[in-house]
C-alpha positions as CSV (number, residue, x, y, z in Angstrom):
1,C,100.0,114.0,110.3
2,E,102.3,111.9,112.5
3,A,99.3,109.8,113.7
4,I,95.8,109.3,112.4
5,F,93.1,107.7,114.6
6,V,90.1,105.8,113.1
7,N,87.3,103.7,114.5
8,S,87.7,100.5,112.4
9,H,90.0,98.5,110.2
10,W,87.7,99.2,107.3
11,T,88.3,102.9,107.7
12,K,92.1,102.3,108.1
13,N,92.1,100.3,104.8
14,S,90.4,103.2,103.1
15,I,92.9,105.8,104.3
16,V,95.9,103.6,103.4
17,N,94.7,102.5,100.0
18,D,92.7,105.5,98.8
19,Y,95.0,108.2,100.1
20,H,98.3,106.3,100.1
21,I,99.1,106.9,103.8
22,E,101.7,104.8,105.5
23,P,99.9,102.0,107.4
24,D,102.0,102.6,110.6
25,K,100.5,106.1,110.9
26,V,96.9,105.0,110.9
27,N,95.8,103.7,114.3
28,V,92.5,101.8,114.9
29,V,91.3,102.9,118.3
30,G,87.7,101.8,118.1
31,V,84.5,103.5,119.5
32,G,83.1,103.6,123.0
33,V,79.6,102.4,124.0
34,S,77.3,105.4,124.6
35,L,75.2,104.0,127.5
36,P,76.2,103.9,131.2
37,L,78.4,100.9,132.0
38,Q,76.6,98.3,134.1
39,P,76.8,94.6,135.1
40,L,75.2,92.0,132.8
41,P,71.4,92.2,133.4
42,Q,69.7,89.1,134.7
43,R,66.8,88.3,132.5
44,K,63.8,86.7,134.3
45,K,62.0,85.3,131.3
46,E,62.6,84.4,127.7
47,S,61.7,87.0,125.1
48,H,60.8,86.9,121.5
49,N,61.1,90.6,121.0
50,V,63.5,92.1,118.4
51,V,64.7,95.7,119.0
52,F,65.8,98.0,116.2
53,I,67.8,101.2,116.9
54,G,68.5,103.8,114.2
55,R,67.5,107.2,113.0
56,N,67.3,106.4,109.3
57,W,64.7,103.6,109.0
58,D,65.4,102.9,105.3
59,R,69.3,103.0,105.4
60,K,69.3,100.9,108.5
61,G,67.2,98.2,106.8
62,G,64.0,98.7,108.7
63,P,61.6,97.6,105.8
64,M,63.6,94.4,105.3
65,L,63.4,93.7,109.0
66,V,59.6,94.0,109.0
67,E,59.6,91.4,106.2
68,A,61.9,89.1,108.2
69,L,59.6,89.5,111.3
70,S,56.6,88.1,109.3
71,L,58.7,85.0,108.5
72,V,59.8,84.7,112.1
73,R,56.2,84.7,113.2
74,K,55.5,81.6,111.3
75,K,57.5,79.7,113.9
76,F,57.2,82.1,116.9
77,K,53.7,83.6,116.8
78,D,54.5,85.9,119.7
79,A,57.5,87.5,118.0
80,T,57.4,91.3,118.0
81,L,59.6,94.3,116.9
82,T,60.4,97.5,118.8
83,A,61.8,100.4,116.8
84,I,63.8,103.1,118.5
85,G,65.1,106.3,117.1
86,C,62.8,106.9,114.1
87,N,59.1,107.2,113.2
88,P,58.3,105.0,110.3
89,R,54.7,104.8,109.2
90,I,54.0,101.1,109.9
91,N,50.5,99.6,110.1
92,N,51.5,96.4,111.9
93,E,50.2,95.5,115.3
94,N,53.3,93.5,116.0
95,V,55.6,96.5,115.6
96,Q,55.9,99.1,118.4
97,V,57.5,102.4,117.3
98,L,59.0,104.4,120.2
99,G,60.3,107.2,118.0
100,A,63.3,109.5,118.6
101,L,64.6,109.3,122.2
102,D,67.2,111.5,123.8
103,K,69.6,109.8,126.2
104,R,70.1,113.1,128.1
105,I,66.5,113.0,129.2
106,T,66.0,110.6,132.2
107,S,62.5,109.4,131.0
108,D,63.8,108.7,127.5
109,M,66.9,106.8,128.9
110,E,64.6,104.7,131.0
111,T,62.5,103.9,128.0
112,I,65.6,102.8,126.1
113,E,66.8,100.7,129.1
114,R,63.4,99.0,129.3
115,A,63.3,98.2,125.6
116,L,66.7,96.6,125.8
117,A,65.8,94.7,128.9
118,D,62.7,93.2,127.1
119,A,64.6,92.3,123.9
120,A,66.1,89.0,122.9
121,V,68.1,90.2,120.0
122,L,69.0,93.5,118.3
123,C,68.6,93.5,114.5
124,V,69.8,96.5,112.4
125,P,70.4,95.2,108.9
126,S,71.9,98.4,107.5
127,V,72.5,98.8,103.8
128,F,75.6,100.8,104.9
129,E,77.0,101.0,108.4
130,P,80.4,102.7,109.1
131,Y,80.4,101.1,112.6
132,G,77.2,101.0,114.6
133,I,77.3,102.0,118.2
134,C,73.9,100.4,118.7
135,F,75.7,97.0,118.4
136,L,77.8,97.9,121.4
137,E,74.7,99.0,123.3
138,A,73.1,95.6,122.7
139,Q,76.2,93.7,123.7
140,L,76.5,95.7,126.9
141,H,73.0,94.5,127.8
142,G,73.8,90.9,126.9
143,I,71.7,91.0,123.7
144,V,72.9,89.3,120.5
145,P,73.2,91.8,117.6
146,I,72.3,90.6,114.1
147,T,73.3,92.5,111.0
148,F,75.0,92.1,107.7
149,T,78.8,92.0,107.0
150,G,80.5,95.0,105.7
151,E,82.2,98.3,106.6
152,G,83.2,98.6,110.3
153,R,80.8,96.1,111.7
154,G,83.5,93.5,112.0
155,D,85.2,95.6,114.7
156,A,81.9,96.2,116.6
157,I,80.9,92.5,116.6
158,K,82.9,89.3,116.9
159,D,81.0,87.1,114.4
160,G,79.7,83.9,115.9
161,Q,81.0,84.8,119.3
162,T,79.2,88.0,120.4
163,G,76.8,88.5,117.4
164,I,75.9,87.4,113.9
165,L,77.2,88.9,110.7
166,L,75.3,87.7,107.6
167,E,76.7,87.5,104.1
168,E,73.2,87.1,102.5
169,R,71.3,90.3,102.6
170,T,67.7,89.0,102.5
171,P,64.7,88.8,104.8
172,R,65.0,85.1,104.8
173,A,68.6,85.2,106.1
174,L,67.6,87.6,108.8
175,S,64.6,85.5,109.9
176,E,66.8,82.4,110.1
177,A,69.3,84.1,112.3
178,I,66.6,85.5,114.6
179,I,64.9,82.1,114.8
180,E,68.2,80.5,115.7
181,M,68.6,82.8,118.7
182,F,65.0,82.3,119.8
183,S,65.3,78.6,119.5
184,N,68.6,78.3,121.4
185,P,68.2,80.6,124.5
186,E,71.3,79.1,126.2
187,K,73.4,79.8,123.1
188,A,72.0,83.4,123.0
189,R,72.8,83.8,126.7
190,K,76.4,82.5,126.2
191,M,76.9,85.0,123.3
192,G,75.3,87.7,125.4
193,R,77.8,87.1,128.1
194,A,80.7,87.2,125.6
195,G,79.4,90.4,124.1
196,H,79.1,92.1,127.5
197,E,82.7,91.2,128.3
198,Y,83.9,92.3,124.9
199,V,82.4,95.7,125.3
200,I,83.4,96.2,128.9
201,N,87.0,95.1,128.3
202,N,87.6,96.8,124.9
203,L,84.9,99.3,123.7
204,T,84.4,102.0,126.3
205,W,85.5,105.6,125.9
206,N,88.2,105.0,128.5
207,H,89.7,102.3,126.4
208,V,89.6,104.5,123.3
209,A,91.3,107.3,125.2
210,E,94.0,105.0,126.5
211,R,94.8,103.8,123.0
212,V,95.0,107.4,121.7
213,L,97.2,108.4,124.6
214,T,99.5,105.4,124.1
215,V,100.1,106.5,120.5
216,I,100.6,110.2,121.5
217,K,103.1,109.2,124.2
218,S,105.1,107.1,121.8
219,Q,105.2,110.0,119.3
220,C,106.4,112.4,122.0
221,A,109.1,109.9,123.1
222,S,110.5,109.6,119.6
């Protein structure tokens, strides 16, 4: 191959180091957000709702997030969790499970949009996460994403600026990050604005296509 396109620097490092490919041939072009682009939503009230998006409840860290929610509720008694994309069996009145939703269906898309509009943070503490388009969806809506470090997440989220990447993989660490956002709504709004701009200016499919075309054109010119 004259050029290889990948979604993250983590993937590039794997191809270069594991397959001994020349670094100059491997191009990080990113991923595009999978929801319609829109202006930053204006939130009318403070929320203590956490949204989770993922098809694989266990791999995406759902059980640990439920544990974290119980710790969060010691400080914020109205804290709730909304799970999208899966159907875990949870007997917890503070957890709402919306199940699998199809973005191609208008009513399902409206449900997703409402859930994001009602959320304060998105938390998907995946055990393994190659990238995580849900993090882009959250940032598009001005929601702070919280997850663990590792794999391609460092390309999806600018740690400390548009979201939070945690080294410690425990319910306690998750709860502390969520509580920090709940306790500092202005900080959360600032990070939300930064996240929205980051996605709009860098992580749309048009941006991905432009980066791919730039490389192709340079190859054709040479």
